[in-house]
Residue frames relative to the residue before (quaternion, step in Angstrom):
aa qw qx qy qz dx dy dz
X 1.0000 0.0000 0.0000 0.0000 0.00 0.00 0.00
X 0.0237 -0.8206 0.5706 -0.0215 3.59 -0.75 0.99
X 0.1098 -0.7739 0.6217 0.0498 3.52 -1.21 0.61
X 0.8014 -0.2455 0.1052 0.5352 3.62 -0.29 1.24
X 0.8096 -0.2347 0.2112 0.4948 3.82 -0.30 0.37
X 0.6619 0.4456 -0.3194 0.5111 3.59 1.15 0.37
X 0.2068 -0.7493 0.6139 0.1373 3.55 -1.09 0.70
X 0.4296 -0.6836 0.5211 0.2768 3.57 -0.86 0.91
X 0.0839 -0.8359 0.5424 -0.0053 3.54 -0.69 1.12
X 0.8212 -0.1079 0.0718 0.5557 3.60 1.17 -0.09
X 0.3026 -0.7115 0.6034 0.1949 3.49 -1.42 0.01
X 0.1431 -0.7487 0.6413 0.0875 3.56 -1.03 0.83
X 0.1086 -0.8098 0.5762 0.0206 3.59 -0.74 1.09
X 0.1112 -0.7644 0.6322 0.0594 3.56 -0.98 0.93
X 0.2938 -0.7414 0.5770 0.1764 3.56 -0.88 0.96
X 0.0529 -0.8377 0.5429 -0.0269 3.57 -0.63 1.17
X 0.3350 0.8146 -0.4422 0.1690 3.57 1.30 0.05
X 0.8105 0.2122 -0.1155 0.5336 3.62 0.95 -0.71
X 0.5066 0.6618 -0.4056 0.3752 3.58 1.18 0.51
X 0.4220 -0.6690 0.5435 0.2811 3.54 -1.19 0.56
X 0.7074 -0.4889 0.2898 0.4201 3.62 -1.16 0.41
X 0.6509 0.5156 -0.3305 0.4486 3.62 0.92 -0.78
X 0.6495 0.5033 -0.3117 0.4772 3.60 1.00 -0.82
X 0.6323 0.5200 -0.3323 0.4684 3.61 0.98 -0.79
X 0.6358 0.5300 -0.3292 0.4544 3.60 0.94 -0.85
X 0.6661 0.4922 -0.3012 0.4726 3.59 0.92 -0.87
X 0.6412 0.5275 -0.3193 0.4569 3.60 1.00 -0.83
X 0.6699 0.4911 -0.2978 0.4705 3.57 0.93 -0.92
X 0.6360 0.5226 -0.3310 0.4613 3.61 0.93 -0.85
X 0.6719 0.4907 -0.2989 0.4674 3.61 0.90 -0.90
X 0.6494 0.5173 -0.3166 0.4587 3.59 0.98 -0.80
X 0.6391 0.5179 -0.3226 0.4683 3.58 1.01 -0.79
X 0.6541 0.5010 -0.3149 0.4711 3.60 0.92 -0.87
X 0.6351 0.5323 -0.3220 0.4579 3.59 1.00 -0.85
X 0.6892 0.4794 -0.2860 0.4618 3.59 0.83 -0.97
X 0.6421 0.5068 -0.3287 0.4721 3.61 0.96 -0.79
X 0.6388 0.5410 -0.3132 0.4486 3.59 1.04 -0.78
X 0.7015 0.4339 -0.2476 0.5083 3.57 1.18 -0.59
X 0.5170 -0.6684 0.3986 0.3564 3.59 1.29 0.09
X 0.4542 0.6739 -0.4549 0.3641 3.58 1.18 0.49
X 0.2748 -0.7286 0.6047 0.1674 3.53 -1.25 0.55
X 0.3630 -0.6993 0.5633 0.2490 3.59 -1.03 0.74
X 0.2160 -0.8008 0.5501 0.0972 3.57 -0.53 1.20
X 0.7975 -0.0545 0.0900 0.5940 3.56 1.06 -0.77
X 0.1717 -0.7504 0.6279 0.1147 3.55 -1.28 0.42
X 0.0680 -0.7716 0.6323 0.0162 3.56 -0.91 0.99
X 0.1162 -0.8050 0.5806 0.0357 3.57 -0.96 0.84
X 0.0802 -0.7514 0.6533 0.0474 3.55 -1.05 0.90
X 0.7204 -0.4038 0.3085 0.4720 3.59 -1.25 -0.10
X 0.7908 0.3460 -0.1458 0.4834 3.59 1.03 -0.77
X 0.8231 0.2022 -0.0597 0.5274 3.61 1.10 -0.54
X 0.2077 -0.6944 0.6636 0.1850 3.50 -1.41 0.33
X 0.1479 -0.7874 0.5963 0.0501 3.58 -0.82 1.06
X 0.1410 -0.7482 0.6445 0.0707 3.56 -0.86 1.04
X 0.2155 -0.7413 0.6234 0.1242 3.58 -0.74 1.06
X 0.1771 -0.8364 0.5174 0.0367 3.55 -0.56 1.24
X 0.0496 -0.8050 0.5909 0.0172 3.54 -1.14 0.62
X 0.2737 -0.7083 0.6217 0.1923 3.48 -1.44 0.07
X 0.5664 -0.5950 0.4326 0.3715 3.61 -1.05 0.66
X 0.1793 -0.7594 0.6171 0.1013 3.58 -1.09 0.76
X 0.3287 -0.7821 0.4979 0.1798 3.56 -0.46 1.18
X 0.7549 0.3814 -0.2114 0.4899 3.60 1.10 -0.61
X 0.4415 0.6937 -0.4627 0.3313 3.61 1.23 0.21
X 0.3015 -0.7487 0.5649 0.1716 3.55 -1.14 0.65
């Protein structure tokens, strides 16, 4: 599955069902730092009542 010059390489899920807004903010900040440290790109974010889904990708040099 590809999205403009990016290949989907994984999904990161955060459970937020019993967290307050400040805790969610810290969790998201930590997840973003973790993904950037691994060289991943966030292609999309989906949010439900219980979870935040980060759709992750990697640059594709040969994608059109």
